[in-house]
C-alpha positions, -999 to +999 in steps of 0.1 A: -230+391+056-213+362+074-202+330+056-185+297+065-156+284+045-164+248+036-133+238+015-102+255-001-077+232-018-040+240-020-025+242-055-004+212-063+028+208-081+012+201-115-005+234-116+020+258-101+050+246-121+062+261-153+057+227-171+020+224-174+010+188-180-004+183-216-030+157-206-049+182-184-083+195-195-085+228-213-098+245-181-070+230-160-044+242-185-059+277-184-059+277-145-024+263-144-011+290-168-029+317-149-014+305-116+021+307-132+012+343-141+002+351-106+034+335-091+061+344-116+048+377-130+028+393-101+047+379-071+021+359-052+032+329-033+016+294-039+005+295-002-017+325-008-036+308-036-065+282-031-084+262-057-121+252-058-130+274-028-165+267-014-184+288+011-218+285+029-240+316+032-268+316+057-301+329+043-334+338+062-350+303+058-322+283+043-286+285+031-268+285-002-233+276-014-210+296-036-179+284-054-148+300-069-122+285-091-094+305-073-094+327-043-063+347-030-058+358+006-035+385+018-025+363+047-031+327+046-029+323+083-064+340+087-080+320+059-109+309+082-116+343+097-110+367+069-124+372+034-103+365+003-088+396-013-093+383-049-118+358-065-112+344-100-135+325-123-124+308-155-143+299-186-129+280-217-141+303-243-126+327-269-154+353-271-155+387-254-159+384-216-196+388-208-200+395-170-233+378-168-216+345-176-195+348-144-225+348-120-210+322-097-177+340-092-194+374-089-219+360-064-190+345-044-170+377-044-199+397-032-210+373-004-173+368+007-168+406+007-137+402-016-120+434-029-114+422-065-131+399-090-112+386-121-130+371-151-107+351-174-111+330-206-089+317-234-087+352-249-093+378-223-087+388-187-109+415-169-103+428-134-130+445-114-131+462-080-162+445-064-192+467-057-215+448-034-245+472-039-251+465-076-270+433-084-255+410-110-226+434-119-190+429-105-181+466-102-158+490-118-131+477-142-095+484-133-063+482-156-045+452-142-043+424-117-033+440-083+001+431-069+004+414-034+004+434-001+013+462+008+001+474-025-034+459-020-040+482+009-039+512-014-068+498-033-089+495-002-086+532+005-082+549-029-097+529-057-090+547-090-104+523-117-089+528-152-101+509-183-082+484-204-069+497-237-095+520-252-101+528-289-088+563-283-056+550-269-051+526-297-058+552-324-033+574-307-008+546-307-015+539-345-010+576-353+022+578-333+035+548-352+024+564-385+044+595-377+074+575-368+072+556-400+070+588-420+099+603-404+121+571-405+113+562-441+106+596-455+072+586-468+041+606-477+012+602-453-007+580-477+024+558-483+031+555-446-005+546-440-003+517-465+029+504-449+014+508-414-017+488-424+005+460-437+023+459-403-011+460-384-024+431-405+009+411-399+004+417-362-033+407-365-025+375-383+004+365-362-013+370-328-046+354-340-027+323-350-004+323-320-027+329-290-008+343-260+021+356-281+028+392-292+046+403-323+078+416-309+116+417-317+120+383-301+092+367-322+106+381-355+142+373-346+155+408-342+174+426-315+156+454-296+173+486-309+166+502-275+186+476-257+216+470-279+240+492-300+252+466-324+229+448-348+246+423-372+240+418-409+227+383-401+202+397-377+191+422-402+187+395-429+168+374-404+143+401-397+140+409-435+132+372-442+107+370-413+090+402-425+086+389-460+074+356-448+047+370-425+035+395-452+033+366-477+012+347-452-012+377-448-015+378-486-021+341-489-048+341-463-067+371-478-079+351-507-104+365-533-104+403-536-071+402-518-060+429-493-028+434-513-015+425-547+005+393-547+037+409-559+034+438-533+062+440-507+068+457-474+085+489-483+101+497-450+135+488-435+140+461-408+149+487-383+115+504-388+097+471-386+114+462-353+106+497-340+069+494-349+068+459-333+081+474-301+055+502-301+027+479-310+034+453-284+016+475-259-015+455-270-024+420-281-047+421-311-060+387-302-069+399-267-085+432-277-121+431-290-127+436-327-150+465-317-122+484-301-096+477-327-121+486-354-131+519-338-095+528-333-086+520-369-115+542-381-102+572-360-067+564-374-081+566-410-099+598-403-069+615-387-045+603-416-067+613-446-085+644-432-083+671-459-070+647-485-096+621-492-125+636-474-150+627-502-147+591-491-156+597-454-192+603-444-192+618-409-199+591-383-228+612-369-246+610-402-238+574-408-252+565-373-284+585-378-291+569-413-287+534-398-308+543-369-336+555-393-336+524-414-330+500-384-313+471-401-322+437-385-304+404-382-306+383-413-311+414-436-285+419-464-269+453-468-250+469-497-232+502-503-223+506-541-200+535-533-187+525-499-155+545-495-138+533-463-168+511-455-184+533-428-221+523-435-213+486-437-192+485-406-216+506-384-245+485-397-225+455-385-220+471-351-257+480-349-269+445-356-242+429-335-254+448-305-289+435-311-277+399-311-257+404-279-288+419-262-309+390-274-284+364-261-282+383-228-320+381-224-319+344-231-293+340-204-314+359-179-344+337-187-323+305-182-310+318-149-345+327-137-358+293-148-332+273-128-328+296-098-363+289-084-375+279-049-362+244-054-327+258-061-328+279-029-335+248-008-313+224-027-283+205-012-248+217-019-242+191-045-275+197-062-271+235-063-237+231-078-251+208-104-278+233-113-252+261-116-231+239-138-261+234-161-266+271-163-229+277-169-228+250-197-259+266-215-242+300-212-211+285-229-233+271-257-250+305-262-216+322-264-208+301-294-233+325-312-210+354-305-178+338-319-171+347-356-148+317-357-178+294-354-193+290-389-227+282-375-229+312-353-252+342-357-223+366-355-204+347-382-234+349-406-237+387-399-199+392-404-194+370-435-227+367-453-245+401-449-224+430-460-214+439-495-196+470-507-182+484-540-156+512-543-142+526-575-110+539-559-084+511-557-068+528-527-100+533-507-113+497-516-081+485-499-087+507-469-124+494-468-112+458-468-086+464-440-113+482-421-135+452-425-107+429-411-101+452-381-138+449-373-139+411-377-158+411-410-151+395-443-130+418-466-137+396-497-171+412-501-156+446-509-153+449-547-131+474-565-149+487-596-174+513-606-205+510-585-227+517-615-215+486-633-240+458-635-220+428-623-230+392-613-212+394-579-235+423-569-270+408-580-298+431-585-330+427-564-312+408-536-306+433-509-328+444-480-311+477-474-288+499-495-268+529-482-250+553-504-231+586-503-226+588-542-201+610-559-213+643-575-207+652-611-221+646-646-210+621-671-197+637-702-173+628-731-144+639-709-152+614-682-129+584-677-138+554-697-146+534-665-173+559-658-187+559-694-185+522-702-190+488-686-163+461-692-186+445-718-185+478-738-221+489-731-225+526-722-234+530-686-261+556-694-278+530-716-281+507-686-304+531-667-338+545-674-329+578-658-302+581-683-328+593-708-334+623-685-301+630-667-264+621-667-259+632-631-240+606-612-262+611-580-294+603-601-278+573-618-269+559-583-304+564-571-317+540-598-287+517-592-296+515-555-333+509-563-323+481-587-302+464-560-331+464-535-356+435-531-392+446-534-400+464-501-363+471-495-351+503-478-326+528-489-308+558-474-288+581-497-272+614-494-280+639-522-273+675-530-303+699-528-299+703-567-312+667-572-344+676-552-351+710-567-337+714-601-365+717-627-343+700-653-343+668-632-381+668-628-386+637-650-359+618-631-376+625-598-409+614-613-393+581-625-379+575-589-414+582-574-429+556-598-406+530-582-404+538-546-421+556-517-402+585-501-401+578-464-383+610-453-360+638-462-337+656-437-320+687-450-285+693-434-266+726-430-241+736-456-206+723-448-219+691-430-201+672-457-170+694-458-160+692-495-191+708-508-208+742-503-242+727-514-268+718-488-269+680-485-300+660-479-306+626-463-332+609-484-348+577-473-369+555-497-386+522-497-388+503-530-424+494-539-436+460-527-452+438-554-486+449-542-476+486-541-462+483-576-494+468-589-515+494-570-493+523-584-498+510-620-536+508-615-537+543-601-516+557-629-537+540-655-570+553-640-557+588-636-543+589-672-575+575-686-594+602-668-571+632-676-557+625-710-589+625-730-597+660-718-567+672-739-574+651-770-593+678-789-565+704-784-537+680-793-555+668-824-561+703-836-524+712-831-515+679-849-536+687-879-522+722-883-486+709-880-493+684-908-507+711-930-486+726-957-501+760-953-483+767-921-452+789-922-420+784-902-428+809-875-463+795-870-450+759-870-425+768-842-452+784-822-474+753-826-446+730-815-440+751-784-477+750-776-478+712-781-448+709-757-465+731-731-497+711-734-479+677-730-462+691-699-495+703-686-510+668-691-480+652-674-482+676-644-519+669-641-515+632-642-487+633-616-508+655-595-537+631-597-514+601-589-502+619-558-538+625-547-548+589-552-515+572-542-512+594-512-489+588-482-471+609-456-434+620-459-415+631-428-395+662-438-370+678-414-345+706-415-314+706-394-301+740-384-264+747-379-250+749-344-252+786-331-231+789-300-244+825-295-280+813-293-293+797-262-322+781-281-302+763-307-298+726-304-265+708-314-268+689-347-264+655-328-294+663-306-315+674-336-308+642-354-315+622-323-349+639-320-357+633-356-348+596-353-371+593-323-400+611-342-394+590-373-395+557-353-429+567-339-441+577-374-428+544-389-446+523-363-478+543-365-479+541-403-465+507-406-439+518-432-424+484-433-426+451-414-395+445-394-378+412-398-384+399-363-376+363-365-378+349-330-349+327-321-354+303-292-331+279-274-341+247-258-332+211-250-340+186-278-327+150-279-307+158-247-288+187-265-291+224-262-302+236-296-313+267-315-348+269-328-361+292-355-395+297-370-383+278-401-363+246-401-354+219-376-337+225-342-299+229-347-268+224-327-247+254-334-216+248-313-189+222-311-152+218-310-145+246-334-169+270-319-145+283-294-170+279-265-166+244-252 
């Protein structure tokens, strides 16, 4: 497509100098800093760079205009005849780069037949090789800003896009640093992991509070040991002081349920700290998304503790499946009373976060369709620019919803108000808190105590969803006091109704999870086959079925959870709603009143004979056994009658182990995916629960772009601190 260059302004001395003027707007400062990067770091000349470039594109019955913040030409002498090589658009936001926000720059790059498009904001830079055939998308992402000619010509012929830092690359970097720390400091894997997490959090804290800077030997006052032979005592003391100061800042800002004890110290040498900062400067934690850093940290945890603390790590495949089955929604509260490293909480966060992003993207598409109508196609240059600016402004407002630093945002509420975990192991509670930080979530909602304790900070009846992979075992007189007693001295077994029938930890945690749920709340728990089949636990199972509906059971192959030879089961329950609870009570009363009288005569006869003095010891024993059998028969008959009257369907599945020699066997992942699909259809068809589907709208009220929910007044959710405008 041909185009006409309307205007292209040269960069002036205020934007291509090293001394950016402080009175400039935030966008002007950003553009100025970026031009400095292009000139001083990548080798472009100021003459190759143009600001506020406008082109006119002829259409069938009209024409439209496209604008770019910056365009770069290979050769400025052919500026009028040839397309720019690079097109750049800037936005003054601190959220992830969302390509749909850069519609103006992408449109310009495609119409102008540019080779590269760069999207930049206050936090990230993304570079794409333009694909003119895909509508609305810039093309494939490449690793860095291309250098000036002749290197550009190689991209024209042999484009080999490579991604920015991936979670796999980051986890490999973390593990390499961990190995270096073990070797340098002679630490155990667990001790090296703890020191490594301290350094990662120092890096996270420093780079979040110093945007654009990276923790390195220069910033911590130390010499690069790869660049010098001599390091003075003063330099060592300076690094030691800086290390201690930064770690103290991390502890100070972690607040309640601190990541580390206040008297904890960095237990590594200044030399190791410097070497770690050198290795880790390969990425900027402020410029890498929480999702990538969090995923990398989870892989790092798994690699570090595999075979040592496996009981705390539910396989990601199982976690994702259970979340998919229960389908947590925005606004729902989630708890895990035995959270380990926090896998269920973090993946629930990722699941809901993706839903929010999809919703925001749909709103943006609606806004763009609303403004890009027939009037827009025939509008003047000035009017079309004004419409596009309105769209861009509304996109910026919407992006405030995706900024966890904005206390009014949907993502902040998800990350800071939704997730609660409890972990009895001090070490794993710390790992879970750090894991939450790496994923952009609030670590203060991870509590370190026995998940069976009834505590005010974990209120019962307040959660929409509970996940759990409880520990196995039985409470006995040999168990630790923290398992037998609450801090107030009460026996834990006395706090639970099922404690009358069983002292198995899994059974106790089932009741604990049900107690934590709101009426109608959902629960996913991993249980051994013994809990479902052992006749000694029949009364415990009956108690549970009197409080909740069983939604589904999925039996997994032995060894899926590596530390046990027992066959694990994924059990999904829904606590009775108020109506279901009343209905169950009515059914139970009706069935009991119908069945119990049928046995009155036999029971009365046995009772009379037991009270008689003419019954010998052997006969009395036989009568008591008969009475016990009769009572069990009554109980079984009542339970059978209740199931007949209070009937509902349960989806039961059995996963078979992968059999590489069989052509018909499906991998476990594929089987779980199929089960999730079937369960979703079953859930919708039988209306197992009503999804919390609060429609959120955005519109103009009182000349301001505002959020509108079903309840409450329209609300402005952005501002100076939102990171979006």
